[in-house]
N, C-alpha and C positions, 0 to 999 in steps of 0.2 A: 816765537815773540819777537817783540820791539825791544828797541832799546828802551826805551821808557815805556812801562805799563800804564795806560790810563783808566779811572776811575771807569770810562762808558764800557771799556772793554771786559770788566769783570764784573759789571751789571749785567751786560749781554750774556756771558757767559750762564749766568744764572736765571735770566728774565723769563723763560717760559716756564710754567708749571712743573712740567717734566724734569726740567734739570734742577730745578728749585727743590723738589722732593728727592732727586738723587743725593743732592749737595747735604741737604738736613738729614738725610738718611746715613749718609756719611758720619756726619757728625753726631748722630745720636748711636751710631755702633753697627751700624750697617755696613759690613766691609767685604764681603765677597762679593763678586762682581754677578753670578750666578742667583744668588741671594737678593741682591737689588735688582735685578731683572725679573724675578719672580714676584717678590714684594711689590714693586711698583705695575707689573704687568705692562713690561716695556718690550718691544722688539728689538732685536739685534740693532738693528741699524739704530733707532731711538738711544739705546745705551751706548753703544760705541762713538756713535757723533756727539752727544752729549760729555760722556767721561772723556772722550779726547779732547775736547775744547778746554774743560777744566783742568787737564792735565798740562796744557800748553799754556794756559793762563798763569797756572800755578797755584792754583786753590787746593788743589787736591794730588796726592804723590800715588803710587803704587809699589808696593814692594812683595815681592813673593804673591802674585794676584790679590793682593789686600791692599784696600784702598785706605787713605787716613788724610786728615787735614794739614795742610803747611801753615807755617808760621802765617803766613798772608791769608789764608783760608780761616783759621781760629779767628782773627780780627775781623775778616769778612763777615763771618757766622754770627758773633756777637752783635756787629753792626744790623744784622738781618733780625736778631731777636727783637732788638731795640724799635725796628720797623714795624715788626709783629705785634707787638704790645701797642704802639702807637696805632695801629690799624684798628686793635681789639678795644682802644678807649677813645676811637673817633669822635662818639657823639658827647664823652664827658669832655672831651679837648673843644668839641662844638660849643658845647655849654658854655665853658670859661670864655671863650672869644664872645658870645652874646653878652655876657653878664658884665665883661668888661667894656664892651661897646656901649651898652646901656646905662653904667651907673660910674659915676667918678669913684677912685676908689684908692685910698692910701696902698703903699706897698704892702703893709702889714695883711690890710684885707685881700690882696690879690694872693699871698701867700697862703693863707688859710682857706681861701677859695681854692687855690690849687692842690692842697693836700687834702681836701673832704672830697675834690672828686675825682683825683686820679690814685691809683693804689698803686701805681708803680711807682718806685723810689727813683730810678733813674731819670724817667721822665719828669717828674717832680723837681728833682736837681736842676735837668735842662732847662724848664719853665722859670722858676726860681731865680735862673743865673740871669734870665731875659727879662725879668720885671721891669727893671728900668726902660729897658727898651719899648714897652707898652707904656709907658710913663710918656716917653719923647714922640710918641704916635699921637697924642692929644692934643 
């Protein structure tokens, strides 16, 4: 591991589908290597290359053959959950963009639309905190 870990190195460690599945499975409680390989249908090479990369970066740790997330891994996993939620709400977010582009709205109206279209509270909070940004863009 380099002296200073970069965001890119972390993203690259979980960037492909199999790596992300391993990472999320560990976060979800699938902790034994053999069970990971079996559950996800991984070859030995797929399993070892991906887990080794995540170990080296510091996203996961292994103790007595069982994996768990590190502190960094927990934070990255929560960020990944946010990202997943944003993707699930993609069309609602696009609708908000379209409505904001078509209509002049005050801050209260924007917040009301965000709350009505986005069920995820964390994403609501992020967007509400940026309502002033949308105002300055007009």
